[in-house]
C-alpha positions as CSV (number, residue, x, y, z in Angstrom):
1,M,-142.3,-17.1,28.3
2,K,-141.9,-15.1,25.1
3,K,-144.9,-16.9,23.7
4,E,-147.0,-16.0,26.7
5,V,-146.0,-12.4,26.5
6,L,-146.9,-12.3,22.8
7,I,-150.3,-13.8,23.6
8,M,-150.8,-11.2,26.3
9,I,-149.9,-8.4,23.9
10,I,-152.3,-9.7,21.3
11,I,-155.1,-9.9,23.9
12,A,-154.4,-6.4,25.2
13,A,-154.4,-5.0,21.7
14,A,-157.7,-6.7,21.0
15,I,-159.2,-5.2,24.1
16,V,-157.9,-1.7,23.3
17,G,-159.2,-2.0,19.8
18,A,-162.6,-3.1,20.9
19,G,-162.7,-0.3,23.4
20,I,-161.9,2.3,20.7
21,F,-164.5,0.8,18.4
22,L,-167.2,0.9,21.1
23,A,-166.3,4.4,22.1
24,A,-166.5,5.5,18.5
25,N,-169.9,3.9,18.1
26,D,-171.1,5.3,21.4
27,H,-169.9,8.8,20.4
28,S,-171.8,8.3,17.1
29,V,-175.0,7.4,19.0
30,Q,-174.6,10.3,21.4
31,Q,-174.1,12.7,18.5
32,T,-177.2,11.4,16.8
33,S,-179.4,11.9,19.9
34,S,-177.6,15.0,21.4
35,S,-178.5,17.2,18.4
36,F,-182.2,16.9,19.4
37,K,-182.6,18.3,22.9
38,P,-186.3,18.7,23.9
39,T,-186.9,20.1,27.3
40,P,-190.3,20.7,29.1
41,A,-191.6,24.1,28.3
42,A,-192.1,26.3,31.3
43,N,-195.3,27.8,29.7
44,P,-196.5,25.1,27.3
45,V,-198.9,26.0,24.6
46,L,-201.4,23.4,23.5
47,I,-202.4,24.9,20.1
48,P,-199.9,27.4,18.7
49,K,-201.1,29.7,15.9
50,D,-198.9,27.9,13.3
51,A,-199.9,24.3,14.3
52,H,-201.1,21.9,11.7
53,M,-204.9,21.9,12.0
54,T,-208.0,21.0,10.0
55,G,-210.2,23.8,11.2
56,S,-210.3,27.0,13.3
57,P,-208.4,27.4,16.6
58,S,-211.5,29.1,17.9
59,A,-213.8,26.1,17.1
60,K,-215.9,24.8,20.0
61,V,-214.3,21.4,20.0
62,Q,-210.5,21.0,19.8
63,L,-208.9,17.6,19.5
64,V,-205.1,17.7,19.7
65,E,-202.9,14.7,19.1
66,F,-199.2,14.4,20.1
67,G,-198.0,11.6,17.8
68,D,-195.0,9.7,16.4
69,Y,-195.2,8.5,12.8
70,Q,-193.2,5.3,13.7
71,C,-195.3,4.5,16.8
72,P,-197.4,1.4,16.2
73,A,-200.1,2.7,18.6
74,C,-200.3,5.9,16.6
75,G,-200.7,3.8,13.5
76,E,-203.5,1.9,15.2
77,A,-205.2,5.2,16.1
78,Y,-204.8,6.7,12.6
79,P,-207.9,5.0,10.9
80,I,-210.0,6.0,13.9
81,L,-209.0,9.6,13.5
82,K,-209.6,9.5,9.8
83,Q,-213.2,8.3,10.4
84,I,-213.6,11.1,13.0
85,L,-212.3,13.7,10.6
86,N,-214.6,12.5,7.9
87,D,-217.6,12.7,10.3
88,Y,-216.9,16.3,11.2
89,K,-215.2,17.6,8.0
90,N,-218.1,20.0,7.3
91,N,-218.6,21.1,11.0
92,P,-217.0,24.5,11.7
93,N,-217.2,23.8,15.4
94,F,-214.6,21.0,15.2
95,N,-210.8,21.3,14.8
96,F,-208.2,18.6,14.8
97,V,-204.5,19.5,15.5
98,F,-201.5,17.3,15.0
99,R,-198.3,17.9,16.9
100,N,-195.0,16.0,16.7
101,F,-193.8,13.9,19.6
102,P,-191.2,11.6,18.1
103,L,-190.0,9.0,20.6
104,Y,-186.6,9.1,19.0
105,T,-184.9,7.0,21.7
106,I,-186.9,3.9,20.8
107,H,-188.0,4.7,17.3
108,P,-184.9,5.3,15.1
109,N,-186.9,6.7,12.1
110,A,-189.3,8.9,14.1
111,L,-187.3,12.1,13.7
112,E,-186.7,11.7,10.0
113,S,-190.3,10.8,9.3
114,A,-191.4,14.0,11.2
115,E,-188.9,16.0,9.2
116,A,-190.5,14.5,6.1
117,A,-193.9,15.7,7.1
118,E,-192.6,19.2,7.9
119,A,-190.7,19.3,4.6
120,A,-194.0,18.4,2.8
121,A,-195.8,21.1,4.9
122,A,-193.4,23.7,3.5
123,Q,-194.7,22.8,0.1
124,G,-198.3,22.8,1.1
125,K,-198.8,19.0,1.5
126,F,-198.6,18.3,5.2
127,W,-201.8,16.3,5.6
128,Q,-201.1,14.3,2.4
129,M,-197.7,13.3,3.7
130,H,-199.0,12.8,7.2
131,D,-201.6,10.3,5.8
132,M,-199.1,8.6,3.6
133,L,-196.6,8.1,6.4
134,Y,-199.2,6.4,8.6
135,Q,-200.7,4.4,5.7
136,T,-197.2,3.0,4.8
137,Q,-195.8,2.8,8.3
138,N,-195.0,-1.0,8.0
139,T,-193.0,-0.3,4.8
140,W,-190.5,2.2,6.2
141,A,-190.6,1.8,10.0
142,E,-187.8,-0.8,10.2
143,A,-185.8,0.5,7.2
144,S,-182.1,1.2,7.9
145,D,-182.6,4.3,5.6
146,P,-186.2,5.4,5.1
147,L,-185.3,8.5,3.0
148,P,-185.7,6.7,-0.3
149,D,-189.3,5.8,0.7
150,F,-190.0,9.4,1.9
151,T,-188.6,10.8,-1.3
152,G,-190.8,8.4,-3.3
153,Y,-193.8,9.7,-1.4
154,A,-192.8,13.3,-2.1
155,Q,-192.6,12.5,-5.8
156,T,-196.0,10.9,-5.7
157,L,-197.4,14.0,-4.1
158,G,-195.9,16.2,-6.8
159,L,-193.4,18.0,-4.5
160,D,-190.1,19.5,-5.5
161,V,-188.2,16.4,-4.6
162,N,-184.7,17.9,-4.5
163,K,-185.9,20.6,-2.1
164,F,-187.7,18.0,0.0
165,K,-184.7,15.7,0.2
166,S,-182.4,18.6,1.1
167,D,-184.7,19.8,3.8
168,V,-185.0,16.3,5.4
169,E,-181.3,15.6,5.2
170,S,-180.3,19.0,6.7
171,E,-182.9,18.5,9.5
172,K,-184.2,21.9,8.6
173,Y,-187.3,21.7,10.8
174,Q,-185.6,20.3,13.9
175,S,-186.6,23.5,15.9
176,V,-190.3,22.9,14.9
177,L,-190.1,19.3,16.2
178,E,-188.3,20.5,19.4
179,K,-191.0,23.1,20.1
180,D,-193.8,20.5,19.7
181,E,-192.0,18.1,22.0
182,D,-191.1,20.9,24.5
183,D,-194.8,21.8,24.7
184,G,-195.8,18.1,25.0
185,L,-193.4,17.5,27.8
186,G,-194.6,20.6,29.6
187,L,-198.2,19.4,29.2
188,G,-197.3,16.0,30.7
189,V,-197.1,13.9,27.6
190,D,-195.1,10.8,28.1
191,E,-196.5,8.4,25.6
192,T,-197.9,8.3,22.0
193,P,-200.5,8.8,21.0
194,T,-201.7,11.3,23.6
195,F,-204.8,13.3,22.9
196,F,-206.2,16.4,24.5
197,L,-209.9,16.9,24.0
198,N,-210.8,20.5,24.9
199,G,-207.7,20.5,27.1
200,K,-208.5,17.2,28.8
201,K,-205.7,14.7,28.5
202,E,-206.5,11.3,27.0
203,P,-203.5,9.1,26.7
204,G,-203.4,6.0,24.5
205,V,-205.7,4.9,21.7
206,I,-209.3,6.0,22.1
207,S,-212.0,3.8,20.5
208,Y,-214.1,5.4,17.8
209,Q,-217.3,5.2,19.7
210,N,-215.8,6.7,22.9
211,L,-214.2,9.5,21.0
212,K,-217.3,10.3,18.9
213,S,-219.5,10.2,21.9
214,Q,-217.3,12.7,23.8
215,I,-217.1,15.0,20.8
216,D,-220.9,14.9,20.2
217,S,-221.5,15.7,23.9
218,L,-219.2,18.7,23.6
219,L,-220.8,20.0,20.4
220,K,-224.3,20.2,22.1
C-alpha cells in the first residue's frame, strides 16, 4: 500500500510539474504575441505621408504592397517587383509603396525583420535593408535568433550597428508596424503579399507580365 501511495505521489508531482512548465511556456508565448496588438483601423489610410515610397504620392500610378519579410510568397514576388521598379525608375508617374504586414502568428521572425527594416530606415537605408532581407530570406527565416544576421546586414550597409541593434531589441518601431497592420486590416488585407494598384486590391503574387500590362494601361 505504501508503495502504491508513493507511486501516486510521484505521478501527481510529475503532472503538477508538467502543468506549471506548460503554463509558464504558454505565458511566455502570450507575452510575446500580446505586446503586438493590431486592430482594424476604422478609417484606414492606404498611403500615409510618411510611408516608404519610391516616388511621389501624387503620381498617376500607385502600387502599394502589404508584405511580410519572412513570407515565402513575398520572397517570390520580390524579384518581380524589382524588375517593375527598374522598368519605371525614371517615370515620375509611378510610385511604389511598401507597408509592413508581419504575419507574426505563423512567422516567428516576421516582427523582428520588420523592426530591422525600420531601424535601417531611421538611418536612411530602408530600401537597402528591405532588399537585403528578401535576398537573404532563406538564410535567416528559420533562425532561432535572426538578430546576428540582421546586425551583419546593418554593418554591411554602413549603419551605426550599436544603435541599430538597440532599436531592434527594444522594438522601438512597434507602433509603426501596428499602424501599417491596422490600416491593412481595415483595408481587408488577410494574406501576404497583398497589392493595391490605384486602390484596387490584388491579393497574392502577380506575374510580371500581368502587373506591367496593368501599369502600362493606367499610365496611358
